[in-house]
C-alpha positions as CSV (number, residue, x, y, z in Angstrom):
1,M,75.6,98.2,121.0
2,T,79.3,99.0,120.5
3,P,80.6,101.2,117.7
4,G,82.4,98.2,116.3
5,E,79.0,96.4,116.0
6,R,77.5,99.4,114.3
7,L,80.4,99.5,111.8
8,K,80.1,95.8,111.1
9,A,76.4,96.1,110.5
10,R,77.0,98.9,108.0
11,L,79.7,96.9,106.3
12,L,77.6,93.8,106.1
13,R,74.7,95.8,104.6
14,W,76.9,96.8,101.6
15,S,79.3,93.9,101.3
16,P,77.2,91.6,99.2
17,L,77.0,94.1,96.4
18,L,80.6,95.1,96.7
19,V,81.8,91.5,96.7
20,F,79.7,90.7,93.6
21,L,81.1,93.7,91.7
22,L,84.7,93.0,92.8
23,L,84.4,89.4,91.6
24,A,82.3,89.9,88.5
25,L,83.8,93.0,86.8
26,P,87.7,93.0,86.8
27,M,88.3,90.1,84.3
28,P,85.6,91.1,81.8
29,T,86.9,94.7,81.9
30,Y,90.4,93.5,81.3
31,F,89.4,91.5,78.2
32,L,87.1,94.3,77.0
33,F,90.1,96.7,77.0
34,R,92.1,94.1,75.2
35,Y,89.3,93.8,72.7
36,F,89.4,97.5,72.0
37,N,93.2,97.6,71.7
38,A,93.7,94.4,69.7
39,A,95.3,94.5,66.3
40,E,94.7,90.9,65.4
41,N,91.8,88.5,66.3
42,P,89.8,90.9,68.5
43,G,86.9,88.4,68.6
44,E,88.9,86.1,70.9
45,Y,89.0,88.8,73.5
46,M,85.2,89.4,73.3
47,I,84.6,85.7,73.8
48,F,86.9,85.8,76.8
49,A,85.2,88.9,78.1
50,L,81.7,87.4,77.9
51,T,82.8,84.0,79.2
52,S,84.6,85.5,82.2
53,L,81.5,87.8,82.8
54,V,79.3,84.8,83.1
55,L,81.7,82.7,85.1
56,F,82.8,85.3,87.6
57,S,79.2,86.6,87.9
58,L,78.2,83.1,89.1
59,F,81.1,83.2,91.6
60,G,80.1,86.7,92.6
61,V,76.5,85.7,93.2
62,A,77.6,82.7,95.3
63,A,79.9,84.9,97.4
64,A,77.2,87.5,97.8
65,V,74.7,84.8,99.0
66,V,77.2,83.5,101.5
67,I,77.8,87.0,102.9
68,F,74.1,87.7,103.0
69,L,73.4,84.6,104.9
70,Y,76.2,85.3,107.3
71,S,74.9,88.8,107.9
72,K,71.4,87.4,108.7
73,F,72.8,84.9,111.2
74,W,75.0,87.7,112.7
75,E,72.0,90.0,113.0
76,R,69.9,87.3,114.7
77,R,72.6,86.7,117.3
78,L,73.0,90.4,117.8
79,R,69.3,90.9,118.4
80,E,69.2,88.0,120.8
81,R,72.1,89.5,122.8
82,L,70.5,93.0,122.8
83,A,67.2,91.5,123.9
84,T,68.8,89.8,126.9
85,D,70.5,93.0,128.0
86,G,67.4,95.0,127.5
87,V,66.4,97.1,124.5
88,T,67.2,100.8,124.6
89,A,65.6,103.5,122.5
90,D,68.8,103.6,120.5
91,E,68.6,99.9,119.6
92,L,64.8,99.9,118.8
93,A,65.4,100.0,115.1
94,W,66.8,96.4,115.2
95,F,63.5,95.1,116.5
96,M,61.0,97.0,114.2
97,S,60.3,93.9,112.1
98,E,59.1,92.1,115.2
99,L,56.6,94.8,116.3
100,P,53.0,94.8,115.3
101,A,51.9,97.5,112.9
102,A,50.2,99.6,115.6
103,Q,53.4,99.7,117.7
104,R,55.6,100.7,114.8
105,R,54.2,104.2,114.6
């Protein structure tokens, strides 16, 4: 397993959460700050904040699901490639889910 594959595995582990947060939070945060600093009609900014939170949360969940599915397909291909080359002790953690309970110890 190359260092690039290890880095990609770490990034794919955290990227669904990061993508969700990066898509869901900026617009509601902007409108919330506008709400706190508004001199007139602050209710409009609260409505925009809540609406954008719902809308962009849906986009964030969709993007997180897409990235999660991609990571599962990528991991499956990686495990198949590692299995054809022979599994070393360093790569055994990738195959723990396939081992029986007695062999996991």
